[in-house]
N, C-alpha and C positions, 0 to 999 in steps of 0.2 A: 258408383255407390250412391251418388246424389239422386240419380234417376230411379233407383230402387226405393229410396226414402220418400222422395217427393216427385212422382212422375208428372204431376200437373205443371211442373216448371219446364217441361219439354214438349216438343211437338214430335210425334212419331209417325212414320209411314211404313206400311207393310211392303216389303220387297223381297226379291229373291237374291240371295248372296251365295256365291260358290267360290271354291278355291281352285285356281287353274293348276292342274296337275300334269297335263300332257305336254306342256312346253310349246304350245302352238302360238300363243300370243303374249302371255304375261306370266311366265313360269313362277309358281309359288305365291302369286298375288291373290288377294281377296278381291273379288269382282262383284260389285253391286249392280243388279239389273233393275233399275227403277221402272222400266216398262212392263216387267213381268211377262215378257214374251220371248220366245226362242225363235230366232230367225236363222234359217239355214240358206246359204247361198251356194250356187254351183253353176257349172257351165250350161248355158242355153244358147246353142249356136255359137256365134263368135263372142258373146258377151256373158257376164254373170247375171243370173236371174234368181228369183226366189224359188227355192225348192220346198220350203215349208215356213209357216209363220204360225206358231202355236202358243197358246197361253201356258204359263208355268205357275205353279202354286207358290206364293210367297212363303218364305221360311224364317224371316227375321223382322223384328220391329226395330227399324233404324231411326235413331234420333236425328232429325233434320232441322230442329230449331230449339232455341233455348231462351229462357227468361233470365238474362244476365243479372238484372237487379235482384231477382228472387233467389238465385243461386248464391250471389254475394251475401245477401242478408242471412240465408241459412248458414253459410260458412261462418260468418261472424258470430251468429248466435251460438253455434257449437263450439267455436274457439273460446268465446268469452264465458261460457258456463262451466 
């Protein structure tokens, strides 16, 4: 709620966020992809190699930083009024 009222108190980064639904790695978890790239690995001879490395469109503004003092001040202002 604070980020909606005073977004300047936060640092945001655009990134891709998905929900793992196939149960391959992290069943039901929210996964943030800060690189905004989808890398697919597969067999290449005896080893794993890159099958593809493509850009994906960010779909979320993720809060990655906060002005602690500013949020505390806002909270106290609202509580005391």
